[in-house]
GUPA-137480 format. One record per residue (C-alpha): residue number from 1; residue in one letter; z, y, x. Coordinates in nm, 4 decimals, decimal comma. Layout:
BEGIN
 num residuo        z        y        x
 NUM       A        Z        Y        X
...
# end
This chain:
BEGIN
 num residuo        z        y        x
   1       M  -0,0025   0,0034   0,0007
   2       S  -0,0858   0,3391   0,1305
   3       D   0,1781   0,6119   0,1262
   4       S  -0,0593   0,8946   0,0120
   5       R  -0,4140   0,9441  -0,0910
   6       Y  -0,6446   0,9085   0,1970
   7       E  -0,9310   1,1495   0,2398
   8       V  -1,2403   1,0760   0,4528
   9       R  -1,3931   1,3893   0,5971
  10       V  -1,7646   1,3665   0,6932
  11       E  -1,8675   1,7225   0,7611
  12       N  -2,0336   1,7802   1,0988
  13       I  -2,0363   1,4026   1,1512
  14       F  -2,2683   1,2548   0,9050
  15       E  -2,5667   1,4194   0,7380
  16       G  -2,5626   1,7544   0,5587
  17       P  -2,7164   1,8674   0,2213
  18       M  -3,0627   1,9038   0,3750
  19       D  -3,0430   1,5439   0,4993
  20       L  -2,9615   1,4261   0,1407
  21       L  -3,2547   1,6166   0,0060
  22       V  -3,4950   1,4607   0,2607
  23       Y  -3,3475   1,1255   0,1906
  24       L  -3,4048   1,1586  -0,1871
  25       I  -3,7677   1,2950  -0,1333
  26       H  -3,8433   0,9828   0,0818
  27       K  -3,6523   0,7390  -0,1467
  28       N  -3,8474   0,8591  -0,4458
  29       E  -4,1718   0,8914  -0,2635
  30       V  -4,2463   1,2425  -0,3901
  31       D  -4,4488   1,5305  -0,2377
  32       I  -4,2325   1,7988  -0,0740
  33       Y  -4,4665   2,0563  -0,2111
  34       D  -4,4222   1,9170  -0,5649
  35       I  -4,0709   1,8264  -0,5939
  36       P  -3,9688   1,6877  -0,9424
  37       I  -3,6691   1,9196  -0,9367
  38       A  -3,4933   1,7924  -1,2470
  39       M  -3,4946   1,4394  -1,1160
  40       I  -3,3886   1,5233  -0,7485
  41       T  -3,1175   1,7545  -0,8850
  42       E  -2,9763   1,4834  -1,1118
  43       Q  -2,9759   1,2356  -0,8187
  44       Y  -2,8297   1,4928  -0,5786
  45       L  -2,5431   1,5602  -0,8165
  46       G  -2,4858   1,1840  -0,8655
  47       Y  -2,4297   1,1438  -0,4877
  48       I  -2,1814   1,4381  -0,4787
  49       D  -1,9949   1,3013  -0,7782
  50       W  -1,9843   0,9502  -0,6230
  51       M  -1,8530   1,0928  -0,2968
  52       E  -1,5933   1,2959  -0,4661
  53       R  -1,4704   0,9998  -0,6762
  54       M  -1,4591   0,7995  -0,3588
  55       N  -1,2275   1,0692  -0,2116
  56       V  -1,4832   1,1533   0,0575
  57       D  -1,4474   1,5226   0,1498
  58       V  -1,7571   1,7058   0,0317
  59       A  -1,8250   2,0017   0,2538
  60       G  -1,8934   2,3459   0,0914
  61       D  -2,2667   2,3503   0,1866
  62       F  -2,3242   2,0364  -0,0253
  63       L  -2,1767   2,2223  -0,3302
  64       L  -2,3725   2,5399  -0,2437
  65       M  -2,7013   2,3239  -0,2445
  66       A  -2,6069   2,1703  -0,5714
  67       A  -2,5758   2,5219  -0,7229
  68       T  -2,9129   2,6244  -0,5765
  69       L  -3,0786   2,3018  -0,7158
  70       T  -2,9234   2,3658  -1,0580
  71       Q  -3,0341   2,7239  -1,0573
  72       I  -3,3968   2,6322  -0,9652
  73       K  -3,3955   2,3636  -1,2335
  74       S  -3,2841   2,6325  -1,4910
  75       R  -3,5543   2,8685  -1,3736
  76       M  -3,8252   2,5927  -1,4121
  77       L  -3,7232   2,5651  -1,7829
  78       L  -3,7945   2,9416  -1,8371
  79       P  -4,1397   3,0626  -1,9591
  80       T  -4,3414   3,2275  -1,6814
  81       H  -4,5346   3,5422  -1,7127
  82       E  -4,8188   3,6715  -1,4802
  83       I  -4,7439   3,9905  -1,2797
  84       D  -5,0531   4,2123  -1,2103
  85       G  -5,2815   3,9226  -1,2821
  86       E  -5,1122   3,6965  -1,0288
  87       D  -4,9451   3,3726  -1,0979
  88       P  -4,5572   3,3850  -1,0560
  89       E  -4,4121   3,2181  -0,7524
  90       D  -4,3055   2,8589  -0,8009
  91       P  -3,9154   2,8584  -0,8001
  92       R  -3,9224   2,5432  -0,6006
  93       L  -4,0464   2,7256  -0,2998
  94       E  -3,6796   2,8426  -0,2590
  95       I  -3,6005   2,4930  -0,1468
  96       T  -3,9403   2,3728  -0,0162
  97       R  -3,9502   2,6413   0,2614
  98       P  -3,6045   2,5879   0,4204
  99       L  -3,6832   2,2048   0,3874
 100       L  -4,0020   2,2389   0,5892
 101       E  -3,8276   2,4597   0,8440
 102       Y  -3,5423   2,2092   0,8738
 103       L  -3,7864   1,9178   0,9200
 104       R  -3,9615   2,1206   1,1908
 105       M  -3,6383   2,1852   1,3719
 106       K  -3,5298   1,8272   1,3348
 107       S  -3,8565   1,6932   1,4681
 108       A  -3,8365   1,9270   1,7667
 109       A  -3,4787   1,8106   1,8417
 110       E  -3,5757   1,4421   1,8330
 111       E  -3,8760   1,5098   2,0601
 112       I  -3,6434   1,6820   2,3223
 113       A  -3,4031   1,3894   2,2917
 114       L  -3,6764   1,1505   2,3969
 115       R  -3,7585   1,3462   2,7097
 116       P  -3,6537   1,1903   3,0465
 117       V  -3,3051   1,2619   3,1484
 118       L  -3,2438   1,3858   3,5011
 119       G  -3,0968   1,0976   3,7033
 120       E  -3,1566   0,8422   3,4363
 121       D  -3,5471   0,8322   3,3793
 122       T  -3,6678   1,0781   3,6282
 123       F  -3,5934   0,9220   3,9728
 124       V  -3,7355   0,6057   4,1022
 125       R  -3,4999   0,3142   4,0866
 126       P  -3,3423   0,2376   4,4237
 127       K  -3,4607  -0,0856   4,5939
 128       G  -3,2353  -0,3866   4,5380
 129       A  -3,0697  -0,2388   4,2424
 130       E  -2,9609  -0,4683   3,9581
 131       E  -3,2255  -0,5678   3,7103
 132       I  -3,1955  -0,3973   3,3757
 133       R  -3,0787  -0,6365   3,1123
 134       P  -3,2593  -0,6299   2,7625
 135       D  -3,0827  -0,4155   2,5235
 136       P  -2,9211  -0,6418   2,2590
 137       E  -2,9248  -0,3518   2,0111
 138       G  -3,3133  -0,3065   2,0540
 139       G  -3,5075  -0,2699   1,7421
 140       F  -3,2396  -0,0748   1,5478
 141       I  -3,2541   0,2796   1,4133
 142       Q  -2,9643   0,5045   1,2960
 143       V  -2,8420   0,4639   0,9414
 144       S  -2,7690   0,7680   0,7212
 145       L  -2,4604   0,8165   0,5123
 146       F  -2,6700   0,7957   0,2048
 147       E  -2,8211   0,4602   0,3016
 148       L  -2,4628   0,3337   0,3497
 149       I  -2,3726   0,4701   0,0015
 150       D  -2,6760   0,2892  -0,1506
 151       A  -2,5862  -0,0400   0,0236
 152       F  -2,2254  -0,0181  -0,0849
 153       Q  -2,3201   0,0630  -0,4444
 154       R  -2,5349  -0,2532  -0,4477
 155       I  -2,2256  -0,4534  -0,3362
 156       I  -2,0185  -0,3023  -0,6211
 157       E  -2,2987  -0,3475  -0,8735
 158       N  -2,3305  -0,7263  -0,7862
 159       L  -1,9558  -0,7959  -0,8461
 160       P  -1,8835  -1,0049  -1,1502
 161       G  -1,7461  -0,8387  -1,4556
 162       K  -1,7375  -0,4607  -1,5149
 163       H  -1,7935  -0,2436  -1,2090
 164       A  -1,7905   0,0978  -1,3725
 165       V  -1,4249   0,1562  -1,2719
 166       E  -1,2353   0,4426  -1,1326
 167       L  -1,2920   0,4426  -0,7558
 168       D  -0,9616   0,4550  -0,6067
 169       A  -0,8412   0,2970  -0,2774
 170       E  -0,4749   0,4099  -0,2952
 171       R  -0,3484   0,0529  -0,3283
 172       F  -0,4754  -0,0327   0,0210
 173       S  -0,4218   0,1125   0,3580
 174       I  -0,7213   0,2612   0,5244
 175       Q  -0,5498   0,2312   0,8679
 176       D  -0,4930  -0,1459   0,8112
 177       K  -0,8563  -0,1908   0,7213
 178       I  -0,9656   0,0001   1,0373
 179       A  -0,7453  -0,2263   1,2417
 180       H  -0,9052  -0,5339   1,0814
 181       I  -1,2574  -0,4149   1,1442
 182       I  -1,1646  -0,3439   1,5126
 183       E  -1,0326  -0,6984   1,5485
 184       V  -1,3511  -0,8446   1,3970
 185       L  -1,5600  -0,6294   1,6352
 186       E  -1,3651  -0,7108   1,9412
 187       E  -1,4165  -1,0837   1,8635
 188       K  -1,7867  -1,0648   1,7760
 189       G  -1,9165  -0,7434   1,9381
 190       S  -2,1186  -0,6583   1,6228
 191       V  -2,1236  -0,7570   1,2583
 192       T  -2,3519  -0,6993   0,9593
 193       F  -2,2503  -0,4551   0,6908
 194       H  -2,2240  -0,7190   0,4220
 195       E  -1,9993  -0,9382   0,6415
 196       L  -1,7305  -0,6727   0,6155
 197       F  -1,7016  -0,7069   0,2536
 198       S  -1,5164  -1,0348   0,1262
 199       R  -1,6490  -1,1960  -0,1758
 200       D  -1,2947  -1,2638  -0,2804
 201       A  -1,1843  -0,8919  -0,2577
 202       G  -1,1337  -0,6688  -0,5482
 203       K  -1,3161  -0,3446  -0,6034
 204       E  -1,0255  -0,1323  -0,4703
 205       E  -1,0154  -0,3263  -0,1459
 206       L  -1,3870  -0,3131  -0,0994
 207       I  -1,3638   0,0610  -0,1386
 208       A  -1,0818   0,0816   0,1152
 209       T  -1,3081  -0,1187   0,3562
 210       F  -1,5981   0,1123   0,2968
 211       L  -1,3811   0,4418   0,3573
 212       A  -1,2420   0,2737   0,6760
 213       L  -1,5955   0,2241   0,7944
 214       L  -1,6753   0,5872   0,7268
 215       E  -1,3658   0,7028   0,9211
 216       M  -1,4615   0,4792   1,2118
 217       G  -1,8013   0,6363   1,2180
 218       R  -1,6497   0,9843   1,2225
 219       L  -1,4075   0,8893   1,5058
 220       G  -1,7027   0,7409   1,7007
 221       L  -1,5502   0,3874   1,6978
 222       V  -1,8634   0,2288   1,5728
 223       R  -2,2341   0,2638   1,5840
 224       I  -2,3957   0,1948   1,2587
 225       A  -2,7676   0,1007   1,2759
 226       Q  -3,0475  -0,0694   1,0729
 227       H  -3,2834  -0,3324   1,1961
 228       C  -3,6442  -0,1858   1,1851
 229       Q  -3,7952  -0,5144   1,0663
 230       N  -3,5520  -0,6859   0,8274
 231       G  -3,3578  -0,3754   0,7104
 232       I  -3,0163  -0,5404   0,7786
 233       I  -2,7374  -0,2854   0,8596
 234       R  -2,5235  -0,3783   1,1553
 235       L  -2,2134  -0,2373   1,3101
 236       F  -2,1797  -0,2210   1,7001
 237       Y  -1,8428  -0,1717   1,8702
 238       Q  -1,8536   0,1473   2,0832
# end
């Protein structure tokens, strides 16, 4: 039993509101220049509500984006009028423009990260140096917070009986769950996302495990990645 309500803070660690928008656009396979604002707004608010009910601290910029999307959705419902013979500006451009700029900046940052690092890729390897071992984590890409949420929601939905319950992990200690995950990782080195969640566990215990996983990610104790080919999410002990 936990002494008090545990709150997981994800700001500045996991993705921000722009990342959630990009994720929803990719997930729904929609054109960034023709965003179905009503659908995206509804799904965005759904993720915010889910995180809040899970007691995951939602940063203020998420709520600001929610207000912006809601406002754009309202403007889309209003009748439009031509001004001096010109078509009125699409209200969605208020979000499309910063999204495009964000994607450009993110792409540039990723490109810089791939450049050779001085002393690591730049200089010739000394003669007689140890052979480089194959990377056991090769073929994996970083997992977003929202992909983790989707994966966990599928686990909850597949449980027998009603799953539309109040999400509350107060009955279980997040610290104890973190300790348990560390024990598993120390023994195995890595583990799949689904292996963490016992089939015999109740919903509250599963939620506590998920919150423990998020906290470990925030603390840098684990690296969470997804296999490029089979899509399996795996945790690696840092």
